[in-house]
KOLFIVO-345302 format. One record per residue (C-alpha): chain; x, y, z; residue number from 1. Coordinates in steps of 0.5 Angstrom, whole numbers. Layout:
<rec c="A" c1="X" c2="Y" c3="Z" k="NUM"/>
...
***
This chain:
<rec c="A" c1="136" c2="-316" c3="-18" k="1"/>
<rec c="A" c1="131" c2="-316" c3="-13" k="2"/>
<rec c="A" c1="124" c2="-321" c3="-13" k="3"/>
<rec c="A" c1="119" c2="-316" c3="-14" k="4"/>
<rec c="A" c1="116" c2="-319" c3="-8" k="5"/>
<rec c="A" c1="118" c2="-318" c3="-1" k="6"/>
<rec c="A" c1="117" c2="-323" c3="5" k="7"/>
<rec c="A" c1="111" c2="-324" c3="9" k="8"/>
<rec c="A" c1="105" c2="-329" c3="12" k="9"/>
<rec c="A" c1="106" c2="-333" c3="5" k="10"/>
<rec c="A" c1="113" c2="-332" c3="2" k="11"/>
<rec c="A" c1="119" c2="-333" c3="5" k="12"/>
<rec c="A" c1="128" c2="-332" c3="3" k="13"/>
<rec c="A" c1="133" c2="-336" c3="5" k="14"/>
<rec c="A" c1="140" c2="-335" c3="3" k="15"/>
<rec c="A" c1="141" c2="-343" c3="2" k="16"/>
<rec c="A" c1="139" c2="-349" c3="3" k="17"/>
<rec c="A" c1="139" c2="-350" c3="10" k="18"/>
<rec c="A" c1="142" c2="-355" c3="15" k="19"/>
<rec c="A" c1="137" c2="-356" c3="20" k="20"/>
<rec c="A" c1="129" c2="-357" c3="20" k="21"/>
<rec c="A" c1="128" c2="-350" c3="18" k="22"/>
<rec c="A" c1="126" c2="-351" c3="11" k="23"/>
<rec c="A" c1="121" c2="-357" c3="15" k="24"/>
<rec c="A" c1="118" c2="-352" c3="20" k="25"/>
<rec c="A" c1="116" c2="-347" c3="14" k="26"/>
<rec c="A" c1="113" c2="-351" c3="11" k="27"/>
<rec c="A" c1="109" c2="-354" c3="16" k="28"/>
<rec c="A" c1="108" c2="-346" c3="18" k="29"/>
<rec c="A" c1="105" c2="-345" c3="10" k="30"/>
<rec c="A" c1="101" c2="-351" c3="11" k="31"/>
<rec c="A" c1="97" c2="-350" c3="17" k="32"/>
<rec c="A" c1="96" c2="-343" c3="15" k="33"/>
<rec c="A" c1="94" c2="-340" c3="8" k="34"/>
<rec c="A" c1="100" c2="-344" c3="4" k="35"/>
<rec c="A" c1="106" c2="-341" c3="1" k="36"/>
<rec c="A" c1="113" c2="-341" c3="-2" k="37"/>
<rec c="A" c1="120" c2="-341" c3="0" k="38"/>
<rec c="A" c1="125" c2="-339" c3="-4" k="39"/>
<rec c="A" c1="132" c2="-341" c3="-4" k="40"/>
<rec c="A" c1="137" c2="-337" c3="-6" k="41"/>
<rec c="A" c1="134" c2="-330" c3="-4" k="42"/>
<rec c="A" c1="137" c2="-325" c3="1" k="43"/>
<rec c="A" c1="134" c2="-323" c3="6" k="44"/>
<rec c="A" c1="133" c2="-315" c3="3" k="45"/>
<rec c="A" c1="130" c2="-319" c3="-3" k="46"/>
<rec c="A" c1="136" c2="-319" c3="-7" k="47"/>
<rec c="A" c1="137" c2="-326" c3="-11" k="48"/>
<rec c="A" c1="144" c2="-329" c3="-10" k="49"/>
<rec c="A" c1="142" c2="-336" c3="-15" k="50"/>
<rec c="A" c1="144" c2="-342" c3="-12" k="51"/>
<rec c="A" c1="150" c2="-347" c3="-15" k="52"/>
<rec c="A" c1="147" c2="-352" c3="-21" k="53"/>
<rec c="A" c1="149" c2="-358" c3="-17" k="54"/>
<rec c="A" c1="146" c2="-356" c3="-10" k="55"/>
<rec c="A" c1="139" c2="-355" c3="-15" k="56"/>
<rec c="A" c1="140" c2="-362" c3="-17" k="57"/>
<rec c="A" c1="141" c2="-365" c3="-11" k="58"/>
<rec c="A" c1="134" c2="-362" c3="-7" k="59"/>
<rec c="A" c1="131" c2="-364" c3="-13" k="60"/>
<rec c="A" c1="132" c2="-371" c3="-12" k="61"/>
<rec c="A" c1="131" c2="-372" c3="-5" k="62"/>
<rec c="A" c1="128" c2="-365" c3="-2" k="63"/>
<rec c="A" c1="120" c2="-367" c3="-3" k="64"/>
<rec c="A" c1="121" c2="-374" c3="-1" k="65"/>
<rec c="A" c1="123" c2="-371" c3="5" k="66"/>
<rec c="A" c1="118" c2="-367" c3="6" k="67"/>
<rec c="A" c1="113" c2="-372" c3="5" k="68"/>
<rec c="A" c1="115" c2="-378" c3="9" k="69"/>
<rec c="A" c1="117" c2="-373" c3="15" k="70"/>
<rec c="A" c1="110" c2="-370" c3="15" k="71"/>
<rec c="A" c1="104" c2="-371" c3="19" k="72"/>
<rec c="A" c1="100" c2="-371" c3="15" k="73"/>
<rec c="A" c1="104" c2="-371" c3="10" k="74"/>
<rec c="A" c1="105" c2="-366" c3="6" k="75"/>
<rec c="A" c1="106" c2="-366" c3="-1" k="76"/>
<rec c="A" c1="110" c2="-360" c3="-5" k="77"/>
<rec c="A" c1="112" c2="-358" c3="-11" k="78"/>
<rec c="A" c1="119" c2="-356" c3="-11" k="79"/>
<rec c="A" c1="122" c2="-353" c3="-17" k="80"/>
<rec c="A" c1="127" c2="-350" c3="-20" k="81"/>
<rec c="A" c1="128" c2="-342" c3="-23" k="82"/>
<rec c="A" c1="131" c2="-337" c3="-27" k="83"/>
<rec c="A" c1="130" c2="-330" c3="-26" k="84"/>
<rec c="A" c1="136" c2="-326" c3="-30" k="85"/>
<rec c="A" c1="142" c2="-330" c3="-30" k="86"/>
<rec c="A" c1="141" c2="-333" c3="-23" k="87"/>
<rec c="A" c1="137" c2="-340" c3="-21" k="88"/>
<rec c="A" c1="133" c2="-341" c3="-15" k="89"/>
<rec c="A" c1="129" c2="-347" c3="-11" k="90"/>
<rec c="A" c1="123" c2="-346" c3="-11" k="91"/>
<rec c="A" c1="117" c2="-351" c3="-5" k="92"/>
<rec c="A" c1="110" c2="-349" c3="-6" k="93"/>
<rec c="A" c1="105" c2="-352" c3="-2" k="94"/>
<rec c="A" c1="97" c2="-350" c3="0" k="95"/>
<rec c="A" c1="93" c2="-349" c3="5" k="96"/>
<rec c="A" c1="92" c2="-356" c3="8" k="97"/>
<rec c="A" c1="85" c2="-360" c3="9" k="98"/>
<rec c="A" c1="88" c2="-363" c3="15" k="99"/>
<rec c="A" c1="91" c2="-359" c3="20" k="100"/>
<rec c="A" c1="95" c2="-359" c3="25" k="101"/>
<rec c="A" c1="100" c2="-361" c3="21" k="102"/>
<rec c="A" c1="107" c2="-362" c3="25" k="103"/>
<rec c="A" c1="114" c2="-366" c3="25" k="104"/>
<rec c="A" c1="112" c2="-374" c3="25" k="105"/>
<rec c="A" c1="119" c2="-374" c3="30" k="106"/>
<rec c="A" c1="116" c2="-370" c3="35" k="107"/>
<rec c="A" c1="110" c2="-369" c3="38" k="108"/>
<rec c="A" c1="103" c2="-365" c3="36" k="109"/>
<rec c="A" c1="105" c2="-360" c3="42" k="110"/>
<rec c="A" c1="113" c2="-360" c3="40" k="111"/>
<rec c="A" c1="112" c2="-359" c3="32" k="112"/>
<rec c="A" c1="107" c2="-356" c3="31" k="113"/>
<rec c="A" c1="108" c2="-349" c3="27" k="114"/>
<rec c="A" c1="105" c2="-344" c3="23" k="115"/>
<rec c="A" c1="105" c2="-338" c3="20" k="116"/>
<rec c="A" c1="106" c2="-330" c3="25" k="117"/>
<rec c="A" c1="108" c2="-324" c3="20" k="118"/>
<rec c="A" c1="113" c2="-326" c3="17" k="119"/>
<rec c="A" c1="116" c2="-331" c3="21" k="120"/>
<rec c="A" c1="114" c2="-339" c3="24" k="121"/>
<rec c="A" c1="113" c2="-340" c3="29" k="122"/>
<rec c="A" c1="112" c2="-346" c3="35" k="123"/>
<rec c="A" c1="105" c2="-347" c3="36" k="124"/>
<rec c="A" c1="101" c2="-346" c3="42" k="125"/>
<rec c="A" c1="97" c2="-351" c3="45" k="126"/>
<rec c="A" c1="91" c2="-345" c3="43" k="127"/>
<rec c="A" c1="93" c2="-345" c3="37" k="128"/>
<rec c="A" c1="92" c2="-352" c3="35" k="129"/>
<rec c="A" c1="86" c2="-353" c3="38" k="130"/>
<rec c="A" c1="84" c2="-348" c3="33" k="131"/>
<rec c="A" c1="88" c2="-350" c3="27" k="132"/>
<rec c="A" c1="84" c2="-358" c3="30" k="133"/>
<rec c="A" c1="78" c2="-354" c3="29" k="134"/>
<rec c="A" c1="78" c2="-350" c3="23" k="135"/>
<rec c="A" c1="80" c2="-357" c3="20" k="136"/>
<rec c="A" c1="73" c2="-359" c3="22" k="137"/>
<rec c="A" c1="69" c2="-353" c3="20" k="138"/>
<rec c="A" c1="67" c2="-352" c3="28" k="139"/>
<rec c="A" c1="69" c2="-344" c3="30" k="140"/>
<rec c="A" c1="70" c2="-345" c3="38" k="141"/>
<rec c="A" c1="64" c2="-340" c3="39" k="142"/>
<rec c="A" c1="60" c2="-345" c3="37" k="143"/>
<rec c="A" c1="62" c2="-350" c3="43" k="144"/>
<rec c="A" c1="58" c2="-352" c3="48" k="145"/>
<rec c="A" c1="60" c2="-350" c3="56" k="146"/>
<rec c="A" c1="60" c2="-355" c3="59" k="147"/>
<rec c="A" c1="62" c2="-352" c3="66" k="148"/>
<rec c="A" c1="55" c2="-347" c3="65" k="149"/>
<rec c="A" c1="48" c2="-348" c3="65" k="150"/>
<rec c="A" c1="42" c2="-345" c3="61" k="151"/>
<rec c="A" c1="40" c2="-341" c3="67" k="152"/>
<rec c="A" c1="47" c2="-337" c3="66" k="153"/>
<rec c="A" c1="44" c2="-334" c3="61" k="154"/>
<rec c="A" c1="40" c2="-327" c3="62" k="155"/>
<rec c="A" c1="34" c2="-328" c3="59" k="156"/>
<rec c="A" c1="31" c2="-321" c3="58" k="157"/>
<rec c="A" c1="39" c2="-320" c3="54" k="158"/>
<rec c="A" c1="37" c2="-324" c3="50" k="159"/>
<rec c="A" c1="29" c2="-323" c3="48" k="160"/>
<rec c="A" c1="32" c2="-315" c3="48" k="161"/>
<rec c="A" c1="37" c2="-318" c3="42" k="162"/>
<rec c="A" c1="31" c2="-321" c3="38" k="163"/>
<rec c="A" c1="26" c2="-314" c3="38" k="164"/>
<rec c="A" c1="33" c2="-309" c3="36" k="165"/>
<rec c="A" c1="34" c2="-314" c3="29" k="166"/>
<rec c="A" c1="35" c2="-311" c3="23" k="167"/>
<rec c="A" c1="31" c2="-316" c3="20" k="168"/>
<rec c="A" c1="26" c2="-319" c3="24" k="169"/>
<rec c="A" c1="24" c2="-315" c3="31" k="170"/>
<rec c="A" c1="19" c2="-320" c3="34" k="171"/>
<rec c="A" c1="21" c2="-325" c3="39" k="172"/>
<rec c="A" c1="20" c2="-332" c3="35" k="173"/>
<rec c="A" c1="15" c2="-337" c3="38" k="174"/>
<rec c="A" c1="20" c2="-343" c3="38" k="175"/>
<rec c="A" c1="25" c2="-340" c3="42" k="176"/>
<rec c="A" c1="29" c2="-345" c3="44" k="177"/>
<rec c="A" c1="29" c2="-346" c3="37" k="178"/>
<rec c="A" c1="32" c2="-340" c3="35" k="179"/>
<rec c="A" c1="37" c2="-340" c3="40" k="180"/>
<rec c="A" c1="40" c2="-347" c3="37" k="181"/>
<rec c="A" c1="39" c2="-343" c3="30" k="182"/>
<rec c="A" c1="44" c2="-337" c3="33" k="183"/>
<rec c="A" c1="47" c2="-343" c3="37" k="184"/>
<rec c="A" c1="46" c2="-338" c3="43" k="185"/>
<rec c="A" c1="45" c2="-346" c3="46" k="186"/>
<rec c="A" c1="46" c2="-354" c3="43" k="187"/>
<rec c="A" c1="44" c2="-359" c3="46" k="188"/>
<rec c="A" c1="50" c2="-365" c3="47" k="189"/>
<rec c="A" c1="48" c2="-372" c3="48" k="190"/>
<rec c="A" c1="41" c2="-370" c3="52" k="191"/>
<rec c="A" c1="44" c2="-365" c3="55" k="192"/>
<rec c="A" c1="42" c2="-357" c3="53" k="193"/>
<rec c="A" c1="49" c2="-352" c3="55" k="194"/>
<rec c="A" c1="50" c2="-345" c3="52" k="195"/>
<rec c="A" c1="56" c2="-344" c3="48" k="196"/>
<rec c="A" c1="61" c2="-339" c3="48" k="197"/>
<rec c="A" c1="58" c2="-334" c3="44" k="198"/>
<rec c="A" c1="51" c2="-335" c3="48" k="199"/>
<rec c="A" c1="56" c2="-334" c3="55" k="200"/>
<rec c="A" c1="60" c2="-328" c3="52" k="201"/>
<rec c="A" c1="53" c2="-325" c3="49" k="202"/>
<rec c="A" c1="48" c2="-325" c3="54" k="203"/>
<rec c="A" c1="51" c2="-328" c3="60" k="204"/>
<rec c="A" c1="49" c2="-327" c3="67" k="205"/>
<rec c="A" c1="57" c2="-325" c3="68" k="206"/>
<rec c="A" c1="62" c2="-328" c3="63" k="207"/>
<rec c="A" c1="68" c2="-326" c3="66" k="208"/>
<rec c="A" c1="67" c2="-332" c3="70" k="209"/>
<rec c="A" c1="68" c2="-337" c3="64" k="210"/>
<rec c="A" c1="73" c2="-332" c3="61" k="211"/>
<rec c="A" c1="76" c2="-328" c3="66" k="212"/>
<rec c="A" c1="80" c2="-325" c3="60" k="213"/>
<rec c="A" c1="75" c2="-324" c3="56" k="214"/>
<rec c="A" c1="74" c2="-316" c3="57" k="215"/>
<rec c="A" c1="78" c2="-309" c3="54" k="216"/>
<rec c="A" c1="83" c2="-305" c3="58" k="217"/>
<rec c="A" c1="82" c2="-297" c3="55" k="218"/>
<rec c="A" c1="87" c2="-293" c3="58" k="219"/>
<rec c="A" c1="90" c2="-287" c3="57" k="220"/>
<rec c="A" c1="97" c2="-284" c3="56" k="221"/>
<rec c="A" c1="101" c2="-278" c3="57" k="222"/>
<rec c="A" c1="104" c2="-277" c3="51" k="223"/>
<rec c="A" c1="108" c2="-283" c3="46" k="224"/>
<rec c="A" c1="110" c2="-288" c3="51" k="225"/>
<rec c="A" c1="106" c2="-292" c3="55" k="226"/>
<rec c="A" c1="109" c2="-291" c3="63" k="227"/>
<rec c="A" c1="105" c2="-285" c3="65" k="228"/>
<rec c="A" c1="97" c2="-288" c3="65" k="229"/>
<rec c="A" c1="92" c2="-282" c3="66" k="230"/>
<rec c="A" c1="86" c2="-285" c3="66" k="231"/>
<rec c="A" c1="84" c2="-293" c3="66" k="232"/>
<rec c="A" c1="77" c2="-297" c3="65" k="233"/>
<rec c="A" c1="76" c2="-304" c3="65" k="234"/>
<rec c="A" c1="70" c2="-306" c3="59" k="235"/>
<rec c="A" c1="67" c2="-312" c3="63" k="236"/>
<rec c="A" c1="61" c2="-315" c3="61" k="237"/>
<rec c="A" c1="58" c2="-318" c3="55" k="238"/>
<rec c="A" c1="61" c2="-316" c3="49" k="239"/>
<rec c="A" c1="55" c2="-311" c3="47" k="240"/>
<rec c="A" c1="57" c2="-308" c3="53" k="241"/>
<rec c="A" c1="64" c2="-308" c3="53" k="242"/>
<rec c="A" c1="63" c2="-305" c3="45" k="243"/>
<rec c="A" c1="59" c2="-299" c3="49" k="244"/>
<rec c="A" c1="63" c2="-298" c3="54" k="245"/>
<rec c="A" c1="69" c2="-297" c3="51" k="246"/>
<rec c="A" c1="66" c2="-294" c3="44" k="247"/>
<rec c="A" c1="65" c2="-287" c3="49" k="248"/>
<rec c="A" c1="72" c2="-288" c3="53" k="249"/>
<rec c="A" c1="75" c2="-287" c3="47" k="250"/>
<rec c="A" c1="71" c2="-281" c3="44" k="251"/>
<rec c="A" c1="72" c2="-278" c3="51" k="252"/>
<rec c="A" c1="79" c2="-277" c3="51" k="253"/>
<rec c="A" c1="80" c2="-275" c3="44" k="254"/>
<rec c="A" c1="80" c2="-268" c3="41" k="255"/>
<rec c="A" c1="74" c2="-264" c3="37" k="256"/>
<rec c="A" c1="74" c2="-259" c3="32" k="257"/>
<rec c="A" c1="68" c2="-253" c3="32" k="258"/>
<rec c="A" c1="65" c2="-249" c3="26" k="259"/>
<rec c="A" c1="59" c2="-246" c3="27" k="260"/>
<rec c="A" c1="55" c2="-245" c3="19" k="261"/>
<rec c="A" c1="48" c2="-240" c3="21" k="262"/>
<rec c="A" c1="45" c2="-241" c3="28" k="263"/>
<rec c="A" c1="48" c2="-248" c3="27" k="264"/>
<rec c="A" c1="55" c2="-250" c3="31" k="265"/>
<rec c="A" c1="57" c2="-256" c3="28" k="266"/>
<rec c="A" c1="63" c2="-261" c3="31" k="267"/>
<rec c="A" c1="68" c2="-266" c3="28" k="268"/>
<rec c="A" c1="72" c2="-271" c3="32" k="269"/>
<rec c="A" c1="80" c2="-270" c3="29" k="270"/>
<rec c="A" c1="79" c2="-278" c3="27" k="271"/>
<rec c="A" c1="74" c2="-281" c3="24" k="272"/>
<rec c="A" c1="69" c2="-284" c3="29" k="273"/>
<rec c="A" c1="67" c2="-289" c3="24" k="274"/>
<rec c="A" c1="74" c2="-293" c3="23" k="275"/>
<rec c="A" c1="74" c2="-292" c3="31" k="276"/>
<rec c="A" c1="67" c2="-297" c3="31" k="277"/>
<rec c="A" c1="69" c2="-302" c3="26" k="278"/>
<rec c="A" c1="76" c2="-303" c3="30" k="279"/>
<rec c="A" c1="73" c2="-304" c3="36" k="280"/>
<rec c="A" c1="68" c2="-308" c3="33" k="281"/>
<rec c="A" c1="73" c2="-312" c3="29" k="282"/>
<rec c="A" c1="78" c2="-314" c3="35" k="283"/>
<rec c="A" c1="71" c2="-316" c3="38" k="284"/>
<rec c="A" c1="68" c2="-320" c3="33" k="285"/>
<rec c="A" c1="74" c2="-323" c3="30" k="286"/>
<rec c="A" c1="79" c2="-324" c3="37" k="287"/>
<rec c="A" c1="81" c2="-331" c3="39" k="288"/>
<rec c="A" c1="77" c2="-332" c3="45" k="289"/>
<rec c="A" c1="81" c2="-339" c3="48" k="290"/>
<rec c="A" c1="87" c2="-334" c3="48" k="291"/>
<rec c="A" c1="88" c2="-332" c3="55" k="292"/>
<rec c="A" c1="89" c2="-326" c3="54" k="293"/>
<rec c="A" c1="86" c2="-319" c3="54" k="294"/>
<rec c="A" c1="84" c2="-313" c3="49" k="295"/>
<rec c="A" c1="87" c2="-307" c3="50" k="296"/>
<rec c="A" c1="85" c2="-299" c3="48" k="297"/>
<rec c="A" c1="91" c2="-295" c3="48" k="298"/>
<rec c="A" c1="90" c2="-288" c3="47" k="299"/>
<rec c="A" c1="98" c2="-283" c3="46" k="300"/>
<rec c="A" c1="98" c2="-276" c3="44" k="301"/>
<rec c="A" c1="98" c2="-278" c3="37" k="302"/>
<rec c="A" c1="95" c2="-285" c3="36" k="303"/>
<rec c="A" c1="90" c2="-289" c3="37" k="304"/>
<rec c="A" c1="92" c2="-297" c3="39" k="305"/>
<rec c="A" c1="88" c2="-303" c3="39" k="306"/>
<rec c="A" c1="91" c2="-309" c3="40" k="307"/>
<rec c="A" c1="86" c2="-316" c3="39" k="308"/>
<rec c="A" c1="89" c2="-323" c3="42" k="309"/>
<rec c="A" c1="90" c2="-328" c3="36" k="310"/>
<rec c="A" c1="93" c2="-326" c3="29" k="311"/>
<rec c="A" c1="90" c2="-326" c3="22" k="312"/>
<rec c="A" c1="83" c2="-330" c3="22" k="313"/>
<rec c="A" c1="83" c2="-335" c3="15" k="314"/>
<rec c="A" c1="88" c2="-333" c3="10" k="315"/>
<rec c="A" c1="87" c2="-326" c3="11" k="316"/>
<rec c="A" c1="94" c2="-322" c3="12" k="317"/>
<rec c="A" c1="96" c2="-315" c3="12" k="318"/>
<rec c="A" c1="98" c2="-315" c3="4" k="319"/>
<rec c="A" c1="90" c2="-317" c3="3" k="320"/>
<rec c="A" c1="86" c2="-313" c3="8" k="321"/>
<rec c="A" c1="84" c2="-308" c3="2" k="322"/>
<rec c="A" c1="83" c2="-314" c3="-2" k="323"/>
<rec c="A" c1="75" c2="-314" c3="1" k="324"/>
<rec c="A" c1="76" c2="-321" c3="3" k="325"/>
<rec c="A" c1="71" c2="-324" c3="8" k="326"/>
<rec c="A" c1="73" c2="-329" c3="13" k="327"/>
<rec c="A" c1="71" c2="-330" c3="20" k="328"/>
<rec c="A" c1="73" c2="-333" c3="26" k="329"/>
<rec c="A" c1="66" c2="-332" c3="30" k="330"/>
<rec c="A" c1="62" c2="-335" c3="26" k="331"/>
<rec c="A" c1="56" c2="-333" c3="32" k="332"/>
<rec c="A" c1="58" c2="-327" c3="35" k="333"/>
<rec c="A" c1="59" c2="-324" c3="29" k="334"/>
<rec c="A" c1="53" c2="-326" c3="26" k="335"/>
<rec c="A" c1="49" c2="-322" c3="33" k="336"/>
<rec c="A" c1="52" c2="-316" c3="31" k="337"/>
<rec c="A" c1="51" c2="-317" c3="24" k="338"/>
<rec c="A" c1="44" c2="-316" c3="26" k="339"/>
<rec c="A" c1="43" c2="-310" c3="31" k="340"/>
<rec c="A" c1="47" c2="-306" c3="25" k="341"/>
<rec c="A" c1="54" c2="-306" c3="28" k="342"/>
<rec c="A" c1="58" c2="-310" c3="22" k="343"/>
<rec c="A" c1="57" c2="-312" c3="16" k="344"/>
<rec c="A" c1="63" c2="-317" c3="14" k="345"/>
<rec c="A" c1="70" c2="-316" c3="15" k="346"/>
<rec c="A" c1="73" c2="-314" c3="9" k="347"/>
<rec c="A" c1="68" c2="-308" c3="9" k="348"/>
<rec c="A" c1="70" c2="-306" c3="15" k="349"/>
<rec c="A" c1="77" c2="-305" c3="14" k="350"/>
<rec c="A" c1="76" c2="-302" c3="8" k="351"/>
<rec c="A" c1="72" c2="-297" c3="12" k="352"/>
<rec c="A" c1="78" c2="-296" c3="17" k="353"/>
<rec c="A" c1="82" c2="-294" c3="10" k="354"/>
<rec c="A" c1="77" c2="-290" c3="5" k="355"/>
<rec c="A" c1="76" c2="-286" c3="13" k="356"/>
<rec c="A" c1="82" c2="-284" c3="13" k="357"/>
<rec c="A" c1="83" c2="-281" c3="7" k="358"/>
<rec c="A" c1="76" c2="-277" c3="7" k="359"/>
<rec c="A" c1="79" c2="-274" c3="12" k="360"/>
<rec c="A" c1="85" c2="-273" c3="10" k="361"/>
<rec c="A" c1="89" c2="-276" c3="16" k="362"/>
<rec c="A" c1="95" c2="-280" c3="16" k="363"/>
<rec c="A" c1="94" c2="-288" c3="14" k="364"/>
<rec c="A" c1="92" c2="-293" c3="19" k="365"/>
<rec c="A" c1="95" c2="-298" c3="20" k="366"/>
<rec c="A" c1="93" c2="-305" c3="21" k="367"/>
<rec c="A" c1="100" c2="-310" c3="23" k="368"/>
<rec c="A" c1="99" c2="-318" c3="25" k="369"/>
<rec c="A" c1="104" c2="-319" c3="31" k="370"/>
<rec c="A" c1="106" c2="-325" c3="34" k="371"/>
<rec c="A" c1="99" c2="-327" c3="36" k="372"/>
<rec c="A" c1="96" c2="-321" c3="36" k="373"/>
<rec c="A" c1="93" c2="-316" c3="31" k="374"/>
<rec c="A" c1="95" c2="-309" c3="32" k="375"/>
<rec c="A" c1="90" c2="-303" c3="29" k="376"/>
<rec c="A" c1="94" c2="-297" c3="29" k="377"/>
<rec c="A" c1="91" c2="-290" c3="28" k="378"/>
<rec c="A" c1="94" c2="-284" c3="27" k="379"/>
<rec c="A" c1="91" c2="-278" c3="31" k="380"/>
<rec c="A" c1="95" c2="-273" c3="27" k="381"/>
<rec c="A" c1="95" c2="-270" c3="21" k="382"/>
<rec c="A" c1="101" c2="-272" c3="16" k="383"/>
<rec c="A" c1="106" c2="-266" c3="17" k="384"/>
<rec c="A" c1="113" c2="-268" c3="14" k="385"/>
<rec c="A" c1="119" c2="-263" c3="16" k="386"/>
<rec c="A" c1="121" c2="-261" c3="10" k="387"/>
<rec c="A" c1="118" c2="-262" c3="2" k="388"/>
<rec c="A" c1="124" c2="-266" c3="1" k="389"/>
<rec c="A" c1="122" c2="-273" c3="-3" k="390"/>
<rec c="A" c1="124" c2="-279" c3="-1" k="391"/>
<rec c="A" c1="123" c2="-287" c3="-2" k="392"/>
<rec c="A" c1="119" c2="-292" c3="-1" k="393"/>
<rec c="A" c1="125" c2="-295" c3="3" k="394"/>
<rec c="A" c1="126" c2="-289" c3="8" k="395"/>
<rec c="A" c1="118" c2="-288" c3="8" k="396"/>
<rec c="A" c1="119" c2="-295" c3="11" k="397"/>
<rec c="A" c1="124" c2="-293" c3="16" k="398"/>
<rec c="A" c1="120" c2="-287" c3="18" k="399"/>
<rec c="A" c1="114" c2="-290" c3="19" k="400"/>
<rec c="A" c1="117" c2="-295" c3="25" k="401"/>
<rec c="A" c1="117" c2="-288" c3="28" k="402"/>
<rec c="A" c1="108" c2="-288" c3="28" k="403"/>
<rec c="A" c1="109" c2="-293" c3="34" k="404"/>
<rec c="A" c1="115" c2="-291" c3="38" k="405"/>
<rec c="A" c1="119" c2="-285" c3="40" k="406"/>
<rec c="A" c1="126" c2="-287" c3="39" k="407"/>
<rec c="A" c1="129" c2="-293" c3="36" k="408"/>
<rec c="A" c1="137" c2="-296" c3="35" k="409"/>
<rec c="A" c1="140" c2="-299" c3="30" k="410"/>
<rec c="A" c1="138" c2="-306" c3="31" k="411"/>
<rec c="A" c1="131" c2="-305" c3="32" k="412"/>
<rec c="A" c1="131" c2="-302" c3="26" k="413"/>
<rec c="A" c1="133" c2="-308" c3="23" k="414"/>
<rec c="A" c1="131" c2="-313" c3="26" k="415"/>
<rec c="A" c1="123" c2="-310" c3="24" k="416"/>
<rec c="A" c1="125" c2="-309" c3="17" k="417"/>
<rec c="A" c1="130" c2="-315" c3="17" k="418"/>
<rec c="A" c1="134" c2="-311" c3="13" k="419"/>
<rec c="A" c1="142" c2="-311" c3="12" k="420"/>
<rec c="A" c1="146" c2="-306" c3="17" k="421"/>
<rec c="A" c1="149" c2="-302" c3="12" k="422"/>
<rec c="A" c1="143" c2="-302" c3="8" k="423"/>
<rec c="A" c1="139" c2="-300" c3="14" k="424"/>
<rec c="A" c1="145" c2="-295" c3="16" k="425"/>
<rec c="A" c1="145" c2="-292" c3="9" k="426"/>
<rec c="A" c1="138" c2="-289" c3="9" k="427"/>
<rec c="A" c1="138" c2="-287" c3="16" k="428"/>
<rec c="A" c1="143" c2="-283" c3="14" k="429"/>
<rec c="A" c1="139" c2="-280" c3="7" k="430"/>
<rec c="A" c1="133" c2="-279" c3="13" k="431"/>
<rec c="A" c1="137" c2="-275" c3="18" k="432"/>
<rec c="A" c1="140" c2="-270" c3="12" k="433"/>
<rec c="A" c1="133" c2="-269" c3="10" k="434"/>
<rec c="A" c1="131" c2="-267" c3="17" k="435"/>
<rec c="A" c1="126" c2="-272" c3="18" k="436"/>
<rec c="A" c1="130" c2="-276" c3="23" k="437"/>
<rec c="A" c1="135" c2="-273" c3="28" k="438"/>
<rec c="A" c1="140" c2="-278" c3="32" k="439"/>
<rec c="A" c1="143" c2="-278" c3="39" k="440"/>
<rec c="A" c1="148" c2="-281" c3="43" k="441"/>
<rec c="A" c1="154" c2="-285" c3="41" k="442"/>
<rec c="A" c1="156" c2="-292" c3="40" k="443"/>
<rec c="A" c1="152" c2="-297" c3="43" k="444"/>
<rec c="A" c1="148" c2="-292" c3="46" k="445"/>
<rec c="A" c1="146" c2="-289" c3="39" k="446"/>
<rec c="A" c1="139" c2="-287" c3="39" k="447"/>
<rec c="A" c1="133" c2="-284" c3="32" k="448"/>
<rec c="A" c1="127" c2="-280" c3="34" k="449"/>
<rec c="A" c1="124" c2="-276" c3="28" k="450"/>
<rec c="A" c1="126" c2="-269" c3="27" k="451"/>
***
């Protein structure tokens, strides 16, 4: 029997009770993110193995107290046993913490703070720890003052142009400085006035002087891999300027089809412009600007990939992207984009990406969370199966890996899907028989690719 859910950022399986700090790290990771559940007695592929009664009774005696004593701030978990079929598992459940960052008490905060990145638990970087601390105080990084910047570093013409283009009120406010403060473009601290992070990124004269990595790299590659760049563009300046440049670059590298109705020629982009627009805006609005990394856009023959630094904000995960859930990492930046008519809210923007692809009849886009980044994968080609063979959901999970890679080894597939070698081998062989995958090489050099 298998557990009905798969591992995720809020659910992890362990086959047996770990002997080290792994439980502690996982629970801390859950508390520092969106809460979660650790189930002990389940294999990686979801098979319910169960635990011995003596193991469970012993764990129930000490586990909750141990977690409470070994964490700072203290975490109070819910520890209980559950029988599924004729097997009994141990469950450790926690909610999202209110006093982040949580860490192992015996370790310094920079060595003992953990977060969840997709289905894995990872040591938090100093940048992540700062963001956790701000979040627990209800602060956003983009509203913080830039102590090394001056008010003169803001471009007044760009600010006034924004006020004149707002959807709701197209005029320059009489209380100019008050309006700047209300939009978190400037802030007062200890009797001094400073631009904010959002102020510099949105309206700065030279944003990259203060945030050297806050720009977008756009590239068009030959084929399916990033080995030969046919064209590259660095989109710098303010976030609004970067968006315009990047949007134009992507559209210029995609194909268009033409139809003539009467005397009117109509053209249609190969993928929905709406999806490109929403993905770019989300990548700009919701990236983590405290991370020293650029936003990257790569156009391949079969897909457009947008890589945005930072994981999903707040409670968002790969499992609830279609729920319309709204959470904003950068309040001030999002507000300016919204009032200019570029965006609504995060949940609706993501829904537009999926719905626009459905209307086009294209293969579904993917939005995945990696190690401190979010990747948007927008397919360029229509869904074309090599055969009419029916494949299972498990087989699809392997086939879908080839959307982002031209070839993979058995080890690549096992590591990505976290399934046993025997299971991977069986599914791969079925896909080869159905004409969907091909096998090349022998032994350790064996590789698989789409047929």
